[in-house]
C-alpha positions as CSV (number, residue, x, y, z in Angstrom):
1,X,55.3,-135.2,-106.6
2,X,58.4,-135.7,-108.6
3,X,59.3,-138.9,-106.9
4,X,55.6,-140.0,-107.5
5,X,56.1,-139.0,-111.0
6,X,59.2,-141.0,-111.4
7,X,57.6,-144.1,-110.0
8,X,54.7,-144.0,-112.4
9,X,56.7,-143.2,-115.5
10,X,59.1,-146.4,-114.3
11,X,56.3,-148.6,-114.0
12,X,54.8,-147.3,-117.3
13,X,58.0,-148.0,-119.2
14,X,58.0,-151.7,-117.6
15,X,54.3,-152.1,-118.8
16,X,55.1,-151.1,-122.4
17,X,58.4,-153.3,-122.1
18,X,56.1,-156.4,-121.0
19,X,53.8,-155.7,-123.7
20,X,56.2,-155.6,-126.3
21,X,58.2,-158.7,-125.1
22,X,54.8,-160.5,-124.9
23,X,53.9,-159.4,-128.7
24,X,57.3,-160.5,-129.9
25,X,56.9,-163.8,-127.9
26,X,53.6,-164.2,-129.9
27,X,54.8,-163.5,-133.0
28,X,58.1,-165.7,-132.6
29,X,55.4,-168.4,-132.2
30,X,53.1,-167.7,-134.8
31,X,56.3,-167.7,-137.1
32,X,57.4,-171.1,-136.0
33,X,54.3,-172.6,-136.9
34,X,53.7,-171.2,-140.4
35,X,57.3,-171.9,-141.2
36,X,56.9,-175.8,-140.3
37,X,57.0,-177.7,-143.7
38,X,53.7,-179.0,-144.6
39,X,51.4,-176.5,-143.3
40,X,47.8,-176.6,-144.5
41,X,46.1,-174.1,-142.2
42,X,47.1,-172.4,-138.8
43,X,44.1,-170.6,-137.2
44,X,45.7,-168.4,-134.0
45,X,42.4,-166.4,-133.5
46,X,43.9,-163.4,-133.9
47,X,44.1,-163.3,-137.7
48,X,40.8,-162.0,-139.3
49,X,39.2,-161.1,-142.4
50,X,39.9,-157.7,-143.0
51,X,36.4,-156.8,-144.2
52,X,32.7,-158.3,-144.1
53,X,32.2,-160.3,-141.1
54,X,35.7,-160.3,-139.9
55,X,35.9,-164.1,-139.4
56,X,38.6,-165.8,-138.1
57,X,41.0,-167.1,-141.0
58,X,43.9,-169.4,-141.3
59,X,47.4,-168.8,-142.5
60,X,47.7,-171.1,-145.1
61,X,51.7,-170.6,-146.0
62,X,54.9,-169.1,-144.9
63,X,54.0,-165.6,-146.7
64,X,50.9,-165.1,-144.4
65,X,48.4,-166.1,-147.2
66,X,45.0,-166.3,-145.3
67,X,42.1,-168.9,-146.0
68,X,39.4,-171.1,-144.6
69,X,37.5,-168.6,-142.6
70,X,35.5,-170.1,-139.7
71,X,31.5,-169.6,-139.3
72,X,29.6,-170.2,-136.3
73,X,27.0,-172.8,-135.9
74,X,24.7,-174.8,-133.6
75,X,24.6,-178.3,-135.0
76,X,21.6,-179.2,-132.9
77,X,19.8,-176.6,-134.7
78,X,20.6,-177.6,-138.1
79,X,19.9,-181.4,-137.5
80,X,17.2,-181.4,-134.7
81,X,15.9,-177.8,-135.9
82,X,15.9,-177.0,-132.1
83,X,17.7,-174.3,-130.2
84,X,19.0,-170.9,-131.4
85,X,21.6,-169.9,-133.8
86,X,25.3,-169.4,-132.7
87,X,27.5,-166.4,-133.3
88,X,31.1,-165.7,-132.6
89,X,29.7,-164.0,-129.3
90,X,29.2,-167.6,-128.1
91,X,33.1,-168.3,-128.1
92,X,34.3,-165.5,-125.6
93,X,37.9,-164.4,-126.4
94,X,40.9,-163.4,-124.0
95,X,44.3,-162.2,-124.9
96,X,46.2,-165.2,-123.5
97,X,47.9,-168.1,-124.8
98,X,51.0,-169.0,-127.1
99,X,49.7,-166.6,-129.9
100,X,48.1,-164.0,-128.0
101,X,44.5,-164.9,-128.2
102,X,42.1,-167.8,-127.1
103,X,38.6,-168.6,-127.6
104,X,36.5,-170.4,-124.8
105,X,34.4,-173.5,-125.4
106,X,31.9,-173.1,-122.8
107,X,30.0,-176.0,-120.4
108,X,26.7,-175.2,-122.5
109,X,23.7,-175.9,-120.1
110,X,21.1,-175.7,-122.7
111,X,20.8,-179.5,-124.2
112,X,19.5,-177.7,-127.6
113,X,22.8,-175.6,-128.2
114,X,26.2,-177.1,-129.0
115,X,28.0,-174.3,-130.8
116,X,31.1,-175.1,-132.7
117,X,33.4,-173.0,-135.3
118,X,33.6,-174.7,-138.9
119,X,34.7,-174.5,-142.4
120,X,31.5,-175.9,-144.4
121,X,32.4,-178.9,-146.8
122,X,31.4,-176.8,-149.9
123,X,34.6,-174.4,-148.9
124,X,37.1,-177.3,-148.3
125,X,36.3,-180.1,-150.8
126,X,39.5,-181.2,-152.8
127,X,41.5,-178.5,-151.2
128,X,44.7,-179.1,-149.1
129,X,42.6,-179.2,-146.1
130,X,40.5,-182.2,-147.2
131,X,43.4,-184.7,-146.6
132,X,42.2,-188.0,-147.8
133,X,42.9,-191.3,-149.8
134,X,46.0,-193.7,-149.9
135,X,49.3,-192.8,-149.1
136,X,48.2,-189.6,-147.3
137,X,49.7,-188.4,-143.7
138,X,48.3,-186.1,-141.4
139,X,49.2,-183.9,-138.3
140,X,46.7,-181.9,-136.0
141,X,48.1,-179.4,-133.5
142,X,45.9,-177.8,-130.9
143,X,47.0,-175.8,-128.2
144,X,44.5,-175.8,-125.2
145,X,43.6,-175.9,-121.6
146,X,41.2,-178.5,-120.5
147,X,38.4,-177.5,-118.0
148,X,36.4,-180.4,-118.5
149,X,35.4,-183.3,-121.1
150,X,37.3,-185.8,-123.4
151,X,35.7,-185.0,-126.5
152,X,36.6,-183.4,-130.0
153,X,39.3,-180.5,-130.5
154,X,39.4,-180.2,-134.1
155,X,39.0,-182.0,-137.6
156,X,37.1,-183.6,-140.2
157,X,34.9,-185.9,-138.3
158,X,31.1,-185.7,-139.0
159,X,30.1,-188.7,-136.6
160,X,26.7,-188.9,-138.3
161,X,23.3,-188.5,-137.0
162,X,21.7,-191.8,-137.9
163,X,22.1,-193.9,-134.9
164,X,19.1,-195.4,-133.2
165,X,19.0,-194.1,-129.7
166,X,16.8,-191.6,-127.6
167,X,18.5,-188.3,-128.6
168,X,17.7,-189.3,-132.4
169,X,14.2,-189.9,-132.0
170,X,13.0,-186.3,-133.2
171,X,15.9,-185.6,-135.5
172,X,14.9,-183.8,-138.8
173,X,18.2,-184.3,-140.7
174,X,19.6,-188.0,-140.9
175,X,23.2,-188.1,-142.4
176,X,25.7,-191.2,-142.0
177,X,29.2,-190.6,-140.9
178,X,31.6,-188.9,-142.4
179,X,34.9,-189.1,-140.6
180,X,38.4,-188.6,-141.8
181,X,40.9,-187.5,-139.2
182,X,40.5,-185.5,-136.0
183,X,42.1,-184.8,-132.7
184,X,40.3,-185.5,-129.6
185,X,40.9,-184.6,-125.7
186,X,41.4,-188.5,-124.9
187,X,38.2,-190.0,-125.3
188,X,38.5,-193.4,-123.4
189,X,41.7,-191.8,-121.7
190,X,40.3,-188.2,-120.8
191,X,43.2,-185.7,-121.1
192,X,45.2,-187.8,-123.6
193,X,45.8,-186.7,-127.0
194,X,43.7,-189.2,-129.1
195,X,44.2,-189.2,-132.6
196,X,41.5,-190.6,-134.7
197,X,41.4,-191.7,-138.3
198,X,38.7,-193.6,-140.6
199,X,39.1,-195.3,-143.4
200,X,35.2,-195.5,-144.5
201,X,33.7,-192.5,-142.6
202,X,31.6,-194.9,-140.5
203,X,32.1,-197.8,-137.8
204,X,34.8,-200.2,-137.0
205,X,34.9,-203.8,-136.2
206,X,30.9,-204.0,-136.1
207,X,30.6,-201.6,-133.6
208,X,28.6,-198.6,-133.8
209,X,31.6,-196.1,-133.4
210,X,34.9,-195.8,-135.1
211,X,37.6,-197.1,-133.2
212,X,40.7,-196.7,-134.9
213,X,42.2,-194.4,-132.4
214,X,45.6,-193.6,-130.1
215,X,46.1,-192.3,-126.9
216,X,49.1,-190.2,-125.6
217,X,50.5,-191.9,-122.5
218,X,50.3,-188.7,-120.1
219,X,47.1,-187.2,-119.8
220,X,46.4,-183.7,-118.9
221,X,44.8,-182.2,-115.6
222,X,41.8,-180.0,-115.5
223,X,41.9,-176.3,-114.9
224,X,39.2,-174.5,-112.8
225,X,37.0,-172.4,-114.9
226,X,37.3,-169.6,-112.4
227,X,41.2,-169.8,-112.9
228,X,43.1,-166.5,-112.7
229,X,45.4,-165.3,-115.7
230,X,48.4,-166.7,-113.7
231,X,47.1,-170.0,-113.4
232,X,46.0,-170.0,-117.2
233,X,49.3,-168.9,-118.3
234,X,50.8,-171.9,-116.9
235,X,48.2,-174.5,-117.8
236,X,48.7,-174.5,-121.8
237,X,48.9,-178.0,-123.3
238,X,49.9,-179.1,-126.9
239,X,47.8,-182.0,-128.0
240,X,48.7,-183.3,-131.3
241,X,48.2,-186.2,-133.3
242,X,50.3,-188.0,-136.3
243,X,48.8,-190.5,-138.9
244,X,52.1,-191.7,-140.6
245,X,51.1,-193.9,-143.8
246,X,54.7,-195.0,-144.4
247,X,54.9,-196.8,-141.0
248,X,50.7,-197.3,-140.7
249,X,50.8,-195.6,-137.3
250,X,48.5,-192.9,-135.8
251,X,50.1,-191.5,-132.7
252,X,49.0,-189.0,-129.9
253,X,51.5,-186.7,-128.7
254,X,51.2,-184.5,-125.4
255,X,53.3,-181.6,-125.0
256,X,55.8,-183.2,-127.7
257,X,56.2,-186.5,-126.0
258,X,54.0,-189.5,-127.2
259,X,54.7,-192.7,-124.8
260,X,53.5,-196.1,-125.2
261,X,50.3,-196.9,-124.0
262,X,49.0,-200.2,-123.8
263,X,45.6,-201.9,-122.9
264,X,46.0,-205.1,-121.0
265,X,43.1,-207.9,-121.7
266,X,41.4,-206.2,-124.2
267,X,38.5,-208.6,-124.5
268,X,37.2,-207.5,-121.3
269,X,37.2,-203.8,-122.4
270,X,34.0,-202.5,-123.5
271,X,34.9,-201.0,-127.0
272,X,38.1,-202.7,-127.3
273,X,36.6,-205.9,-126.9
274,X,35.4,-205.5,-130.5
275,X,39.0,-204.8,-132.0
276,X,40.0,-208.1,-130.0
277,X,37.2,-209.8,-131.8
278,X,38.6,-208.3,-135.0
279,X,41.7,-209.9,-134.3
280,X,40.7,-213.3,-133.3
281,X,38.4,-213.3,-136.5
282,X,41.1,-212.6,-138.7
283,X,43.5,-215.2,-137.0
284,X,40.5,-217.7,-137.1
285,X,39.9,-217.0,-140.7
286,X,43.8,-217.8,-141.7
287,X,43.6,-221.2,-140.0
288,X,42.2,-224.4,-142.2
289,X,38.8,-225.1,-141.9
290,X,35.9,-223.5,-139.6
291,X,37.5,-222.6,-136.1
292,X,35.7,-222.9,-132.9
293,X,34.7,-219.1,-132.4
294,X,34.8,-218.1,-135.9
295,X,32.2,-216.1,-137.5
296,X,31.8,-216.7,-141.3
297,X,29.8,-213.6,-141.5
298,X,32.5,-211.1,-140.0
299,X,33.6,-208.7,-142.7
300,X,37.2,-209.4,-144.0
301,X,37.8,-205.6,-144.4
302,X,37.4,-205.3,-140.5
303,X,39.8,-207.9,-139.3
304,X,42.6,-206.4,-137.2
305,X,45.9,-208.1,-137.5
306,X,49.1,-206.2,-137.2
307,X,52.3,-207.5,-138.4
308,X,53.8,-210.3,-135.8
309,X,56.8,-211.2,-137.8
310,X,59.2,-211.4,-135.0
311,X,58.6,-210.8,-131.3
312,X,60.1,-208.2,-129.1
313,X,60.2,-210.6,-126.3
314,X,59.2,-214.2,-125.7
315,X,58.5,-215.4,-122.0
316,X,57.8,-219.1,-121.3
317,X,55.0,-219.3,-118.7
318,X,54.9,-223.1,-118.2
319,X,56.4,-226.3,-119.8
320,X,55.6,-229.8,-119.0
321,X,57.3,-231.6,-121.7
322,X,54.4,-232.2,-124.0
323,X,52.9,-228.5,-124.1
324,X,54.3,-224.9,-123.5
325,X,52.7,-222.0,-123.0
326,X,54.3,-218.5,-124.2
327,X,53.6,-215.1,-123.5
328,X,54.8,-213.2,-126.6
329,X,55.6,-209.6,-127.1
330,X,55.1,-208.2,-130.5
331,X,55.3,-204.3,-131.4
332,X,51.5,-203.9,-131.2
333,X,50.3,-207.0,-129.6
334,X,50.9,-209.4,-126.7
335,X,49.8,-212.9,-126.9
336,X,49.3,-216.0,-124.9
337,X,50.2,-218.9,-127.3
338,X,49.9,-222.6,-126.8
339,X,52.1,-225.1,-128.2
340,X,51.7,-229.0,-128.4
341,X,54.8,-231.0,-129.2
342,X,54.4,-233.2,-132.2
343,X,55.7,-236.8,-133.1
344,X,58.8,-235.2,-134.5
345,X,59.4,-233.4,-131.4
346,X,58.7,-229.9,-132.7
347,X,56.3,-227.8,-130.7
348,X,53.3,-226.5,-132.9
349,X,50.7,-223.9,-132.1
350,X,47.2,-225.0,-131.1
351,X,45.6,-222.0,-129.6
352,X,46.4,-218.3,-129.0
353,X,44.9,-215.3,-127.3
354,X,45.4,-211.6,-127.6
355,X,46.1,-210.3,-124.0
356,X,47.4,-207.0,-125.0
357,X,46.8,-204.4,-127.6
358,X,49.0,-201.3,-128.1
359,X,47.0,-198.0,-127.9
360,X,50.1,-195.4,-128.9
361,X,51.2,-196.0,-131.5
362,X,48.0,-197.5,-133.0
363,X,48.4,-199.6,-135.9
364,X,46.3,-198.6,-138.8
365,X,46.9,-200.3,-142.0
366,X,44.4,-198.2,-144.2
367,X,44.0,-194.7,-146.3
368,X,41.9,-191.8,-145.2
369,X,38.3,-191.9,-146.1
370,X,37.4,-190.1,-149.2
371,X,34.1,-188.6,-149.6
372,X,32.6,-188.9,-152.9
373,X,31.9,-185.2,-153.5
374,X,31.0,-182.1,-151.4
375,X,27.6,-183.2,-150.5
376,X,28.7,-186.5,-149.0
377,X,31.7,-185.1,-146.9
378,X,32.0,-183.5,-143.4
379,X,33.2,-179.9,-142.4
380,X,36.4,-179.1,-140.7
381,X,35.2,-178.4,-137.0
382,X,36.8,-176.6,-134.0
383,X,35.4,-177.2,-130.5
384,X,32.9,-179.9,-131.3
385,X,32.0,-182.4,-133.9
386,X,28.2,-183.4,-135.3
387,X,27.2,-186.3,-133.4
388,X,24.1,-188.2,-132.5
389,X,24.8,-188.0,-128.4
390,X,24.8,-184.2,-128.4
391,X,26.8,-184.2,-125.3
392,X,28.7,-181.3,-124.1
393,X,32.2,-182.5,-124.9
394,X,35.5,-180.9,-124.7
395,X,35.3,-177.3,-122.6
396,X,38.2,-174.9,-122.2
397,X,40.3,-172.6,-123.9
398,X,41.6,-173.1,-127.3
399,X,44.7,-171.0,-128.3
400,X,45.6,-172.5,-131.8
401,X,44.7,-174.9,-134.3
402,X,47.1,-176.2,-137.0
403,X,46.8,-178.9,-139.6
404,X,50.0,-180.1,-141.6
405,X,49.7,-182.7,-144.4
406,X,52.7,-184.8,-143.3
407,X,53.5,-186.8,-140.0
408,X,55.5,-184.2,-138.0
409,X,58.8,-185.6,-136.4
410,X,59.1,-185.7,-132.6
411,X,61.4,-183.0,-132.7
412,X,59.0,-180.7,-134.8
413,X,56.3,-181.5,-132.1
414,X,58.5,-180.7,-129.1
415,X,59.1,-177.3,-130.8
416,X,55.6,-176.5,-131.3
417,X,55.0,-177.6,-127.7
418,X,57.3,-175.0,-126.4
419,X,55.1,-172.3,-128.0
420,X,52.6,-173.0,-124.7
421,X,55.5,-173.0,-122.2
422,X,55.7,-169.7,-120.6
423,X,59.3,-170.4,-119.4
424,X,60.2,-170.4,-123.2
425,X,58.3,-167.4,-124.3
426,X,55.2,-168.9,-124.9
427,X,52.7,-166.8,-122.8
428,X,53.7,-163.8,-120.7
429,X,50.7,-163.4,-118.7
430,X,52.0,-165.1,-115.6
431,X,54.7,-162.2,-115.6
432,X,52.5,-159.2,-116.4
433,X,50.2,-160.0,-113.7
434,X,53.0,-159.8,-110.7
């Protein structure tokens, strides 16, 4: 009996110690985020309003001041008048993750139900969360586990409900795109950290979608919806995007690593063929006279011509004495350039083609869209964004969302990524299950 009692007492001590260590780890992770300069808002899904609806609230400074409470909504109901209202019960919680609590974005099977958490425009307009205008930078960080999907994680990214397609035939509330900045779970490269920024709230390069976006080199695997606590503890990923206005670059970061990602032959890629055309139209426009393939009606503000002052490398593909073909590698572009020898013996460029486009970082020479007033801007949403297609989007766990009003450095992002690493103290669930 005494032996059994001693064993139980020791087990209880170990259990209490594990809980205490876990709580200490979560608190140190939380403090690391709020102490990072430039913090605008940090939702850890443990901090709630003390009274009233007890909604999730964000830390907005290092002193622990709370702000930006999150509401729950079903955007299909708001814009199509279909489906039921969303509540906090539609976001199951679990005591896991780098900060001790996480919410789940489920794979909803009802096409009329697409819930998200959000800060209404009326509560964020012209506040620090409303990052917009010229010479403004931004960082969004989300600690998440991806079960499926490649769509939105968090940001101000109202894609609009004005696209003419089958899903909008019976829509009751039509609004144009009101995009500013957001972080996605990959989009065209599922599982990558995909940062999006818009200069006009709407589309890019005459496509119906916004196309100024980046993709981290690495991509996250998917995790089973039936994963155990041990598996979940080992599966946290730190998605991040930065827009550094001083460099005109949008960069995707996965677990603190950006990596270089290129798209070869963008002309043949569905969406990026529009960026290809924007590049070529800008090039044609700079040449004297009307060029073959030039569209004189192409809007000048949609040209896409990254700087090409000095090549990183030049490879001569062929040369016959009168003609030379080069492959030029610049920071953001790769070109196939044809040159002809002139009467003076000098080579002169006679043709070029864009054969490679850098996706990470992505060159972005604009500011961030500035809505005119609180009636024309979008909300800040977590888990999904408003859009015409009503797709399920990202599914999985979100354990924290942070926004900063500057572009964080590689070292800072690596520190934040370490919050989700159980070997560094991010989540002790794996140990507690042994």
